[in-house]
FITI-163356 format. One record per residue (C-alpha): residue number from 1; y, x, z. Coordinates in Angstrom, 3 decimals. Layout:
(NUM,(Y,X,Z)),
...
REM end
This chain:
(1,(-83.393,-126.160,-47.019)),
(2,(-81.053,-124.144,-49.205)),
(3,(-77.914,-123.002,-47.441)),
(4,(-74.780,-123.610,-49.478)),
(5,(-71.459,-121.827,-49.409)),
(6,(-68.185,-123.739,-48.898)),
(7,(-67.022,-122.902,-52.425)),
(8,(-67.191,-125.847,-54.795)),
(9,(-69.176,-125.831,-58.012)),
(10,(-66.125,-124.680,-59.922)),
(11,(-64.934,-122.083,-57.437)),
(12,(-62.885,-119.303,-58.910)),
(13,(-65.178,-116.481,-57.891)),
(14,(-68.834,-117.239,-57.370)),
(15,(-70.260,-113.738,-57.595)),
(16,(-73.181,-113.236,-55.194)),
(17,(-74.884,-109.949,-54.545)),
(18,(-78.532,-109.358,-55.440)),
(19,(-80.837,-107.264,-57.599)),
(20,(-84.530,-107.873,-56.854)),
(21,(-86.895,-104.985,-56.662)),
(22,(-90.619,-105.133,-57.016)),
(23,(-91.005,-102.076,-59.202)),
(24,(-89.666,-99.646,-56.594)),
(25,(-86.131,-98.509,-55.784)),
(26,(-83.724,-97.369,-58.452)),
(27,(-83.000,-93.678,-58.668)),
(28,(-79.433,-94.218,-57.518)),
(29,(-78.729,-91.862,-54.657)),
(30,(-75.184,-92.675,-53.553)),
(31,(-73.396,-90.306,-51.190)),
(32,(-75.479,-87.924,-49.089)),
(33,(-74.838,-88.245,-45.341)),
(34,(-72.592,-85.550,-43.892)),
(35,(-73.558,-83.715,-40.729)),
(36,(-70.628,-85.270,-38.868)),
(37,(-71.335,-88.870,-39.889)),
(38,(-71.749,-91.000,-36.737)),
(39,(-75.038,-92.803,-36.271)),
(40,(-75.303,-96.550,-35.896)),
(41,(-77.909,-99.104,-34.954)),
(42,(-78.521,-101.573,-37.789)),
(43,(-81.105,-103.971,-39.128)),
(44,(-83.015,-102.700,-42.158)),
(45,(-82.438,-105.118,-43.781)),
(46,(-82.955,-107.811,-41.197)),
(47,(-85.408,-108.307,-38.311)),
(48,(-87.796,-110.450,-40.354)),
(49,(-88.048,-107.775,-43.040)),
(50,(-88.306,-104.870,-40.616)),
(51,(-90.903,-106.509,-38.352)),
(52,(-92.713,-108.942,-40.636)),
(53,(-92.538,-111.476,-37.787)),
(54,(-91.822,-114.963,-39.148)),
(55,(-91.700,-116.454,-35.625)),
(56,(-88.414,-114.774,-34.652)),
(57,(-85.554,-117.126,-33.794)),
(58,(-81.878,-116.670,-32.964)),
(59,(-82.135,-117.437,-29.257)),
(60,(-78.381,-118.009,-29.042)),
(61,(-77.607,-114.384,-29.932)),
(62,(-79.971,-113.132,-27.257)),
(63,(-80.768,-109.440,-27.385)),
(64,(-84.273,-110.261,-26.159)),
(65,(-84.930,-112.498,-29.175)),
(66,(-85.461,-109.436,-31.407)),
(67,(-87.598,-106.449,-30.358)),
(68,(-86.049,-103.002,-30.155)),
(69,(-88.513,-101.833,-32.815)),
(70,(-86.761,-104.097,-35.369)),
(71,(-83.657,-101.868,-35.339)),
(72,(-83.111,-98.728,-37.403)),
(73,(-80.717,-95.815,-36.914)),
(74,(-78.587,-94.868,-39.908)),
(75,(-75.441,-92.897,-40.717)),
(76,(-72.040,-94.509,-41.149)),
(77,(-70.782,-92.747,-44.263)),
(78,(-67.406,-92.452,-46.000)),
(79,(-65.320,-93.209,-42.902)),
(80,(-61.622,-92.373,-43.267)),
(81,(-61.155,-90.628,-39.910)),
(82,(-59.008,-93.414,-38.440)),
(83,(-61.480,-93.884,-35.599)),
(84,(-62.481,-97.391,-36.639)),
(85,(-64.801,-99.028,-39.136)),
(86,(-62.615,-98.204,-42.104)),
(87,(-63.488,-95.976,-45.007)),
(88,(-63.562,-95.343,-48.719)),
(89,(-65.425,-98.518,-49.653)),
(90,(-65.146,-100.882,-46.676)),
(91,(-62.766,-101.813,-43.881)),
(92,(-63.416,-104.218,-41.014)),
(93,(-59.921,-105.692,-40.784)),
(94,(-60.408,-108.181,-37.962)),
(95,(-63.118,-109.308,-35.624)),
(96,(-63.855,-111.380,-32.546)),
(97,(-63.460,-109.673,-29.210)),
(98,(-63.303,-105.918,-28.864)),
(99,(-63.476,-103.764,-31.971)),
(100,(-66.480,-101.493,-32.313)),
(101,(-66.242,-97.916,-31.089)),
(102,(-67.876,-95.314,-33.310)),
(103,(-69.072,-93.470,-30.223)),
(104,(-71.065,-96.569,-29.219)),
(105,(-72.277,-97.605,-32.685)),
(106,(-75.833,-96.422,-32.003)),
(107,(-76.170,-98.547,-28.853)),
(108,(-74.942,-101.999,-29.873)),
(109,(-77.501,-104.791,-30.240)),
(110,(-77.269,-108.268,-31.732)),
(111,(-75.878,-109.748,-28.523)),
(112,(-72.758,-107.614,-29.020)),
(113,(-70.086,-108.839,-31.448)),
(114,(-69.552,-105.205,-32.346)),
(115,(-73.058,-105.045,-33.835)),
(116,(-72.024,-107.394,-36.642)),
(117,(-68.946,-105.279,-37.316)),
(118,(-71.149,-102.216,-37.714)),
(119,(-73.605,-104.121,-39.923)),
(120,(-70.847,-105.307,-42.250)),
(121,(-69.369,-101.833,-42.654)),
(122,(-72.729,-100.160,-43.181)),
(123,(-74.026,-102.614,-45.782)),
(124,(-70.822,-102.994,-47.802)),
(125,(-70.646,-99.202,-48.001)),
(126,(-74.339,-99.059,-48.903)),
(127,(-73.874,-101.572,-51.729)),
(128,(-71.020,-99.630,-53.298)),
(129,(-72.914,-96.363,-52.926)),
(130,(-75.780,-97.998,-54.809)),
(131,(-73.457,-98.918,-57.678)),
(132,(-71.896,-95.463,-57.627)),
(133,(-75.366,-93.939,-57.840)),
(134,(-76.014,-95.995,-60.980)),
(135,(-72.953,-94.398,-62.570)),
(136,(-70.356,-97.101,-61.964)),
(137,(-67.124,-95.298,-61.211)),
(138,(-68.126,-92.157,-63.119)),
(139,(-69.670,-92.460,-66.606)),
(140,(-69.389,-96.266,-66.422)),
(141,(-66.380,-98.323,-65.285)),
(142,(-66.008,-98.820,-61.556)),
(143,(-67.382,-102.094,-60.158)),
(144,(-65.242,-102.970,-57.120)),
(145,(-64.802,-99.276,-56.341)),
(146,(-62.071,-99.861,-53.775)),
(147,(-61.768,-100.506,-50.056)),
(148,(-63.318,-103.926,-49.463)),
(149,(-61.630,-105.849,-46.617)),
(150,(-64.051,-107.633,-44.281)),
(151,(-63.425,-110.094,-41.450)),
(152,(-66.162,-110.744,-38.888)),
(153,(-66.766,-114.096,-37.139)),
(154,(-63.504,-115.366,-38.630)),
(155,(-65.096,-118.511,-40.015)),
(156,(-66.126,-121.002,-37.366)),
(157,(-69.148,-122.297,-39.237)),
(158,(-72.590,-121.079,-40.218)),
(159,(-71.403,-119.794,-43.567)),
(160,(-69.628,-116.898,-45.262)),
(161,(-67.504,-116.533,-48.350)),
(162,(-65.455,-114.291,-50.602)),
(163,(-61.872,-115.427,-51.034)),
(164,(-60.168,-114.781,-54.376)),
(165,(-56.632,-114.944,-53.054)),
(166,(-56.978,-112.017,-50.656)),
(167,(-60.090,-110.472,-52.267)),
(168,(-61.698,-110.261,-48.854)),
(169,(-65.035,-111.299,-47.373)),
(170,(-65.269,-113.474,-44.272)),
(171,(-68.507,-113.773,-42.332)),
(172,(-69.172,-116.827,-40.216)),
(173,(-71.052,-117.518,-37.010)),
(174,(-73.398,-120.190,-35.779)),
(175,(-77.166,-120.035,-35.828)),
(176,(-77.893,-116.459,-36.842)),
(177,(-74.455,-114.882,-37.193)),
(178,(-74.224,-114.111,-40.896)),
(179,(-73.393,-110.408,-40.677)),
(180,(-76.695,-109.814,-38.858)),
(181,(-78.506,-110.260,-42.182)),
(182,(-77.790,-107.494,-44.691)),
(183,(-78.749,-109.740,-47.588)),
(184,(-75.972,-112.175,-46.659)),
(185,(-73.517,-109.267,-46.431)),
(186,(-74.525,-107.888,-49.818)),
(187,(-74.633,-111.329,-51.420)),
(188,(-70.982,-111.885,-50.531)),
(189,(-70.170,-108.381,-51.705)),
(190,(-71.653,-109.408,-55.047)),
(191,(-68.929,-112.036,-55.337)),
(192,(-66.379,-109.293,-54.786)),
(193,(-68.002,-107.203,-57.523)),
(194,(-67.861,-110.071,-60.018)),
(195,(-64.235,-110.813,-59.105)),
(196,(-63.292,-107.169,-59.644)),
(197,(-65.058,-107.097,-63.009)),
(198,(-63.751,-110.465,-64.244)),
(199,(-60.882,-111.922,-62.190)),
(200,(-61.404,-115.636,-61.697)),
(201,(-65.073,-115.481,-62.614)),
(202,(-67.036,-118.666,-62.041)),
(203,(-64.917,-121.511,-63.423)),
(204,(-67.890,-123.432,-64.827)),
(205,(-71.162,-124.527,-63.251)),
(206,(-73.187,-122.077,-65.356)),
(207,(-70.844,-119.182,-64.620)),
(208,(-70.995,-120.060,-60.933)),
(209,(-74.788,-120.111,-61.110)),
(210,(-74.789,-116.646,-62.686)),
(211,(-72.589,-115.441,-59.845)),
(212,(-74.925,-116.787,-57.177)),
(213,(-77.920,-115.299,-58.971)),
(214,(-76.348,-111.874,-59.246)),
(215,(-75.524,-111.929,-55.563)),
(216,(-79.092,-112.717,-54.577)),
(217,(-80.486,-110.125,-56.975)),
(218,(-78.138,-107.382,-55.781)),
(219,(-78.847,-108.136,-52.113)),
(220,(-82.556,-107.598,-52.510)),
(221,(-82.151,-104.502,-54.669)),
(222,(-79.718,-102.741,-52.354)),
(223,(-81.781,-103.648,-49.307)),
(224,(-84.985,-102.299,-50.767)),
(225,(-83.260,-99.157,-52.015)),
(226,(-81.766,-98.465,-48.582)),
(227,(-85.071,-99.111,-46.828)),
(228,(-86.779,-96.589,-49.105)),
(229,(-83.936,-94.110,-48.593)),
(230,(-84.408,-94.237,-44.832)),
(231,(-88.205,-94.425,-44.958)),
(232,(-88.296,-97.907,-43.434)),
(233,(-90.996,-100.141,-44.986)),
(234,(-90.132,-103.792,-45.563)),
(235,(-92.821,-106.124,-44.228)),
(236,(-91.850,-109.563,-45.550)),
(237,(-91.635,-111.046,-49.036)),
(238,(-88.807,-109.181,-50.793)),
(239,(-88.271,-112.062,-53.223)),
(240,(-87.094,-114.233,-50.298)),
(241,(-83.353,-113.827,-49.867)),
(242,(-81.761,-113.842,-46.389)),
(243,(-84.981,-114.606,-44.526)),
(244,(-83.395,-113.859,-41.138)),
(245,(-80.340,-116.035,-41.678)),
(246,(-82.682,-118.783,-42.897)),
(247,(-84.806,-118.997,-39.733)),
(248,(-82.526,-121.762,-38.433)),
(249,(-83.020,-124.120,-41.381)),
(250,(-86.217,-123.271,-43.264)),
(251,(-89.915,-123.261,-42.511)),
(252,(-91.884,-120.018,-42.433)),
(253,(-92.021,-117.978,-44.527)),
(254,(-88.248,-118.221,-44.318)),
(255,(-86.099,-118.136,-47.456)),
(256,(-82.531,-119.014,-48.262)),
(257,(-83.420,-118.764,-51.969)),
(258,(-85.964,-116.961,-54.121)),
(259,(-85.418,-114.665,-57.063)),
(260,(-88.895,-115.108,-58.530)),
(261,(-88.711,-118.845,-59.170)),
(262,(-90.472,-120.359,-62.189)),
(263,(-87.429,-122.529,-62.939)),
(264,(-86.269,-122.823,-66.540)),
(265,(-83.086,-124.075,-68.161)),
(266,(-84.608,-127.553,-68.316)),
(267,(-84.689,-127.609,-64.489)),
(268,(-80.907,-127.407,-64.052)),
(269,(-79.472,-129.591,-61.280)),
(270,(-75.780,-128.885,-61.802)),
(271,(-75.554,-127.051,-58.450)),
(272,(-74.783,-123.344,-58.584)),
(273,(-77.185,-122.126,-55.908)),
(274,(-80.137,-124.090,-57.243)),
(275,(-79.436,-123.252,-60.883)),
(276,(-78.842,-119.614,-60.006)),
(277,(-82.579,-119.238,-59.432)),
(278,(-83.037,-119.575,-63.207)),
(279,(-80.781,-116.596,-63.904)),
(280,(-82.026,-114.418,-61.035)),
(281,(-85.604,-114.748,-62.287)),
(282,(-84.464,-113.522,-65.707)),
(283,(-82.820,-110.521,-64.037)),
(284,(-86.043,-109.805,-62.168)),
(285,(-88.014,-109.916,-65.417)),
(286,(-85.578,-107.446,-67.003)),
(287,(-86.073,-105.124,-64.039)),
(288,(-89.849,-105.423,-64.281)),
(289,(-89.765,-104.639,-68.007)),
(290,(-87.267,-101.763,-67.989)),
(291,(-87.435,-100.321,-64.476)),
(292,(-84.782,-100.585,-61.760)),
(293,(-82.238,-98.015,-62.911)),
(294,(-82.091,-98.958,-66.585)),
(295,(-82.137,-102.671,-65.813)),
(296,(-79.423,-102.520,-63.181)),
(297,(-77.099,-100.423,-65.332)),
(298,(-77.451,-102.948,-68.150)),
(299,(-77.071,-106.011,-65.908)),
(300,(-73.945,-104.821,-64.100)),
(301,(-72.311,-103.263,-67.155)),
(302,(-72.820,-106.437,-69.196)),
(303,(-70.856,-108.448,-66.631)),
(304,(-67.609,-106.758,-67.685)),
(305,(-67.944,-108.738,-70.919)),
(306,(-68.465,-112.183,-69.363)),
(307,(-65.768,-114.838,-69.664)),
(308,(-64.694,-116.526,-66.405)),
(309,(-66.312,-119.768,-67.609)),
(310,(-69.258,-118.200,-69.432)),
(311,(-72.380,-120.172,-70.228)),
(312,(-75.957,-119.006,-69.705)),
(313,(-76.296,-118.599,-73.465)),
(314,(-73.137,-116.541,-73.917)),
(315,(-73.864,-114.324,-70.908)),
(316,(-77.440,-113.763,-72.050)),
(317,(-76.283,-112.655,-75.497)),
(318,(-73.675,-110.360,-73.958)),
(319,(-76.423,-108.770,-71.843)),
(320,(-78.678,-108.325,-74.882)),
(321,(-75.809,-106.577,-76.681)),
(322,(-75.164,-104.312,-73.695)),
(323,(-78.844,-103.347,-73.586)),
(324,(-78.819,-102.472,-77.291)),
(325,(-75.644,-100.397,-77.038)),
(326,(-76.795,-98.537,-73.934)),
(327,(-80.523,-98.046,-74.565)),
(328,(-81.461,-99.233,-78.054)),
(329,(-83.381,-102.061,-79.674)),
(330,(-86.478,-101.894,-77.453)),
(331,(-84.333,-102.519,-74.363)),
(332,(-82.527,-105.352,-76.154)),
(333,(-85.885,-106.931,-77.010)),
(334,(-86.954,-106.840,-73.357)),
(335,(-83.716,-108.458,-72.207)),
(336,(-83.930,-111.099,-74.922)),
(337,(-87.507,-111.947,-73.947)),
(338,(-86.540,-112.371,-70.276)),
(339,(-83.839,-114.925,-71.065)),
(340,(-85.952,-116.772,-73.604)),
(341,(-88.729,-117.063,-71.017)),
(342,(-86.306,-119.060,-68.879)),
(343,(-85.707,-121.427,-71.794)),
(344,(-82.060,-120.424,-72.154)),
(345,(-80.907,-121.748,-75.544)),
(346,(-79.137,-119.815,-78.263)),
(347,(-80.331,-116.349,-77.270)),
(348,(-80.068,-114.342,-80.510)),
REM end
């Protein structure tokens, strides 16, 4: 079953993080780890992806439910020196239980509430580093290049959301706690990116669908890029989004949603998550045609020109224009072909 967020179809900010990668990681490099950066235990990007084991289950947050080999060790970068999980791009503002200690970050496991705090900080920072490595915040406008507030286990349901009013992300609990799956973390960060680019984005069903699609696309892209950066091979289908979070409500192979669906515009249901699979497949086709770096720069940069209530047609034409202005007519042709393949009308 497809997991839905509590936002309605006309929610004011439906940006979701995700850029699918099947052609290899983009050449974005982000910030190089400093020698003093503390190490942390994380999932790369989740235990299903790191182990390839589709039989894993939550086990009521049991540490024994996931093998030790499913964890990776990575650096916590861009911390602000306050002693907590707060830094240049992310800040864990509140949590359940005791706040994580940096000195213990490499020893927490999924049974510890602090593990989810570490996961949220690491993956929000990783997502912004990915965008920075693509040039956003330097030669291109910044895309949510600020400290992103995060609250862990502050939603008493198996769901997570980005709230427009406070521009913060809240991760829920129940089943697999959401911040255990990096693709859920990055998906919600995608909403924050869209909100920063276009305040109030998502006030129509088609705009909301674009937001959900972008979130799914970005989640996969950032996850694959990070896995390659750390030399950690992914062992499950990368086109399946949030396959660890989905173990509680989908059959194996687990998927919350896919970004390689064959859906076209004629298959619209009027529900943003379902219809988002039309747009995310177009983004994947752009990436396949142009390569990760060129595609992702076009896709994200084009979003600055979307209206809050944009339609598929208008957003597609804005993306074609961005491709032409950034990389010329051949790139515009590739983008145009991707949207037309999804049956999106009015693509010039």
